VOVO-7503 format. One record per residue (C-alpha): residue in three letters; z, y, x. Coordinates in steps of 0.25 Angstrom, whole numbers, plus 5000, padded with zeros to 4 digits. Layout:
ALAZYX ...
***
This chain:
MET553753005362 GLU552552925356 LEU552352775360 ASN550952715358 GLN550652625347 GLU550552505356 LYS551952515360 LEU552452525346 HIS551752405342 ILE552452315351 SER553752345344 SER553352285331 TYR553352145338 LEU554752155344 PRO556152155338 LEU556652295335 GLY557652305346 LEU556752255356 ALA555652355351 VAL556552475352 LEU557052435366 LEU555552425370 TRP555152555364 LEU556352625371 SER555952555384 ILE554552615383 ALA555052745379 SER556052755391 ILE554952715401 SER554052815395 LEU555052925396 PHE555452885410 THR554052895414 TRP553853025408 SER555153075414 CYS554753025428 GLN553453095426 ASP554053225422 THR555053225433 GLN553853195443 VAL553053315437 ALA554353405438 GLU554553365452 GLY553153385456 LYS553153525450 ALA554353565459 LEU553653495471 ALA552353575469 GLN553153705469 GLN553853655481 HIS552653615489 CYS551453685483 ALA551953825481 THR552353835495 CYS550953845500 HIS550253915488 ALA550453965474 LEU550853845466 PRO549753795457 SER550153755443 PRO549653615438 GLY548853695427 ILE547953755437 LEU547053635438 PRO546653515429 ASN547353385431 ASN546153315436 VAL545953415447 TRP547353415451 LYS547353265452 TYR545953235459 SER545853355468 THR546853465469 LEU548153375471 PRO547453285481 TYR547053405489 MET548453465488 GLY549053325493 THR548053325504 LEU548553465509 MET550053415508 GLY549753285516 VAL549953185505 GLN549353065512 LYS549152975499 GLU548453095493 ILE547553105505 ASP547252955505 GLN546652965491 LEU545753085493 GLN544253075491 LYS543053165494 PRO543053285494 LEU544553295495 SER544653195506 ASP543953295515 TYR545253385514 ALA546153275520 ILE546053355533 LEU546953465526 LYS548053375524 SER549453415530 PRO549753335543 GLN551053285536 ALA551353265521 LEU551953395515 ILE552453315503 SER552953175500 ASP552053085492 ASP553153075481 ASP553153235479 TRP551653245480 ASP551553145468 LYS552553235460 ILE551753355463 LYS550453285458 ALA551153235446 TYR551553375442 TYR550153435444 LEU549553315436 ALA550553315425 GLU550453465423 SER548953495425 PRO548053515413 ALA546953415410 LYS545953525411 PHE545953675410 PRO545953735396 GLU544553795393 THR544453945397 LYS543754045389 THR542954155396 SER542354285391 PRO540754285392 ILE540254355404 ALA539454475400 PRO538154505407 LEU538154615418 GLU537054715416 ASN536454835423 LEU537354835435 PHE536754735445 SER535354695448 VAL535254555454 GLU534354525466 ASP534254385471 LEU533954385486 PRO532954295493 VAL533954245503 LYS533554105506 LEU532954035517 ASP531553965515 GLY531953815516 GLY533453835516 THR534453785506 PHE534953875495 PRO535853975501 ASN537353975500 PHE538054115504 THR539454125510 ALA539454275513 ILE538754405508 LYS538954545513 ILE538354675508 ASP538254775519 GLU538254905512 ALA537954995525 SER536754915528 ARG536354885514 GLN536254735518 ILE536754595514 ILE537254485523 ALA537354345517 GLY537654215523 ASP537054085518 GLN537853965522 SER536853855517 ASN535653915526 ARG536553965537 ILE535954105536 ILE536554245536 TRP535654345529 LEU535554495531 LEU534854555518 ASP534454705515 LYS534954775503 GLN533754715495 GLY534154575499 LYS532954555509 ALA533354475521 ILE533454555534 GLN533954455543 GLN534554315543 TRP535454235553 LYS535254085553 ASP536253965557 GLN537454045552 ASN538753985547 ALA539254025533 LEU539554175533 THR540754215526 HIS540954365528 VAL540154485534 GLU540854615538 GLY540254735543 SER539054825540 ARG537854895546 GLY537454775555 LYS538854755561 TYR539454635554 ARG540554525556 PHE540054385551 THR541054285547 TYR540754135546 ILE541554025539 GLY541053915549 THR540053805547 THR540353775533 THR541053845521 GLN541753715517 ALA543153685519 ASN543253625533 PRO544153625545 GLU543153685555 VAL543553815561 ASN542253875565 GLY542154015557 VAL541754135565 SER541554285563 HIS540754375572 SER540154515572 VAL538654535570 THR537754655573 LEU536454675566 THR535354765570 SER533954785565 THR533454695577 ASN534554615581 THR535754535577 GLN536954515586 MET537954415581 ASN539154415590 GLN539954295595 GLN540954235586 ASP542054335588 LEU542954255578 LYS542754105578 ASN543453975575 LEU543854045561 ASN544353945550 ARG543253975539 PRO543354125539 LEU542854195527 GLN543054345532 VAL543254415545 ILE543354575544 SER543654685554 ALA544754785552 ASN545754865561 MET547054785558 ASP547954845568 GLU548354975575 ASP547354955586 SER545855005586 GLY544854905584 GLN544554805573 GLU545254665570 LEU544654555562 VAL545254495550 SER544854355546 CYS544954265534 GLU544854115537 PHE544854035525 GLY545153915534 PHE545353765531 GLN546753735536 VAL546853865544 GLY546354005541 GLY546954135536 LEU546954285538 SER546854335553 ILE546654465561 TRP545854455574 LYS546154555584 LYS545254575597 GLY546054545609 LYS545854605623 ALA544954495627 GLY544054535616 THR544354405607 TRP544854405593 VAL546354365592 GLN546754305579 GLN548054345571 VAL548254265559 VAL548854345548 GLU548854235537 ALA548654085541 GLN548354035527 THR546953975525 GLY546054035514 ALA545954175519 THR544654225512 ARG544654375511 VAL545454495517 ILE545354645513 VAL545854735524 LYS546354865519 ASP547554965520 PHE548154905508 ASN549554985509 GLN548855115515 ASP549755115527 GLY548555135537 LYS548454985541 GLN547454885537 ASP548054775528 MET547354645523 LEU547254585509 ALA546854435510 LEU546454315501 PHE546854175504 ALA546154075495 GLN546553945500 GLY547853875496 ASP548853985494 GLU547854085488 ARG548354225490 ILE547954375492 ILE548854425503 LEU549054575508 TYR549354595523 LEU549954725525 ASN549754775540 GLN551054805547 GLY550354845560 LYS549954765573 LEU549254655564 GLN550554625557 PHE550454605542 SER551454595530 ARG550954495519 LYS550954515504 ILE550454405495 LEU549754485483 LEU549154375475 ARG549354225475 PHE548554115468 PRO548653965466 PRO547953885476 ILE546953825466 TYR546453965461 GLY545353975472 THR545554125475 SER544254165481 SER544154315483 PHE544854455480 ASP544454605481 ILE545254725479 ALA544954855471 ASP545754955462 LEU545454875450 ASP546354955440 GLN546055095446 ASP547455125449 GLY547255155463 ASP547655025470 TRP546954905474 ASP546954775466 ILE546454635468 VAL545354555461 CYS545254405466 THR544454285462 ALA544954135460 GLY543854035460 ASP543653955472 ASN543353815466 ALA542753735478 ASP543953645482 PHE544853545474 SER544853595460 THR543353625457 ILE543453655442 LEU543353785434 LYS544653855434 PRO545153955423 TYR545854035434 HIS544654065442 GLY544154205441 ILE544454355444 TYR545854405446 VAL546254545445 PHE547554595451 THR548054735450 ASN548954805460 GLN550354835455 GLY550754915467 ASN551554865480 PHE550454755481 GLN550854685468 PHE549654635460 LYS549554595445 GLN548454505439 ARG547654595429 ALA546554505425 PHE545854375427 TYR544454345424 PRO543854205424 GLN542754165434 ASN542554025438 GLY542554005453 ALA542654155456 THR542354175471 LYS542354325474 VAL542654455467 LEU542354595472 ALA542754725465 ALA541954855465 ASP541454965455 PHE540154895453 ASP539754975440 MET540255105446 ASP541155145434 GLY542355175442 ASP543155045441 GLN543154915449 ASP542354795444 PHE542254655450 VAL541154555454 SER541454415456 ILE540754285459 ALA541054135457 LEU540554025466 PHE541153925456 PRO540753975442 ASP540653895429 VAL539153875430 GLN539053795417 LYS539753895408 ARG539954025415 GLY538954025426 GLU538754185426 GLU540254195432 GLY539654165445 PHE539454315447 LEU540354415438 TYR540454565437 TRP541754615432 GLU541654745425 ASN542854835425 SER543154885411 GLY544454955415 THR545354855409 THR544654725412 TRP543454665419 GLN542254605412 ALA541454495418 LYS539954515418 SER538854435425 LEU537454435430 PRO536454315427 ILE536454275442 GLN537154135441 HIS535854065443 LEU535554135456 GLY536754075464 ARG538254045465 TRP538954165471 SER539854135482 VAL539854275490 MET539754415485 ASP539854555491 MET539654695486 GLY539254825491 ASP538154945490 LEU537054865495 ASP535954965492 GLY536655095495 ASP536655145481 GLY538155165478 ASP538455045470 VAL538954905473 ASP538054795474 ILE538354645475 ALA537854525484 LEU538054385480 GLY537854255488 SER537654115482 HIS538353985487 ALA537753875477 VAL538253755484 ALA539753755481 LYS540253655471 PHE540453695456 PRO541753665449 GLU540853645437 GLY539353645435 SER538253615444 PHE537453675455 ASP536353765450 PRO534953715456 ALA534453855454 TRP535353905466 LYS534453825475 GLN533453935473 ALA534454045473 LYS534254155484 GLY535754155486 VAL536054305487 LEU536054405476 ILE536154555476 LEU536754625463 ARG536254765465 ASN537154865458 GLN536254955448 LYS537255065446 ARG536555155456 
***
């Protein structure tokens, strides 16, 4: 133990015995203070395991820097747990989330102080500097076509959905800022537009028969329950948008059709990201012709579901991502009569920002594997994070998955797997809504080439054309290879860096046309 010089200097003016007693008193007080702090931190760690790990994977203190815990994440956690003294101190924008507080406190003030002490004592001042490999240029695979999808006199576009309809050789894209849905031909020329539309989040269907899903009046977190989904029929002379056959949805991101039971006819499967209520549901049409909801998982944060017979028993199963709070990928095995057994395949800490997933046979062993992204960076810890990027999990059998690889990509938002270069193995493409624009702006779009043992990142010089929020793939021009469509959403805040004024002149949609055939 080392005392400062000022304390030692006092002893030179006192009798030896009194000086020793004073020194021992100071040392005892210091040791007592440190001992109390250590006890509080130890108790806080135990309380965090007791309270926090019951709702989601327990985040370690090292997952965020100290100042982010102190001024953002811990106040938000205290709000959710109904700690009134924490809520009383909230300032904008966190104070807007006071409506999320628990009706009654879920923890005592004393225990909450101990949890805070644990995280503040054990968290780093800042993340260690991470080293990333240079991104090689992507050559001779895609041509870049910047589409003139912009209204005269309108604001710069911000796309919330994009869909390649392979059968019709068309693109459907929803621009939230200008409240327009565009229908484009395979060259990107506008065929049709629908005005005064809410934010489109998903399009299902082909050949003029579609299902459009809208998140509601805004994409921002809010308690309004006004999302809808309805069928749309297009002909060369007419557009028929049916009445909202699913309405009052809680921020829906996806609604798809599938036959989920033994009866004939299609059910609807919905993913509601929600605010306080949401989840994964199946909707079955009743005798009166209305859709009746059956909630499969009530947890908020449902973002995507893949319907497939995963265990090959002849029944359609569901694989879903939940990306809010308890971040998980869950498999629902169909037991018949709309009953499902549930198996958690992957689970992530709640601060990871898990944002998307896809499945493919990545290691060519005959079964399906999982690739997913972590990178949502729009909430209460908007800093660049070393664990944001692409995660590859290989299937070990019996629905057990092992992490094979991690590739950094700041703010990774979506990943899709396909054999883009047509060499017989699975590559990826990924986009990042929250890239490091100052040091690594090219990571906004990355192509990951499969070398057999690893994937190498390559990029196109397109970061000046937009900030990519949505992506789809498909054979747009019918030549037998896989093309890509991207949509830009330039208004979301950055963890670091600034808004690029050039995006105000950007068209908002890109076609990356595959040149293999």
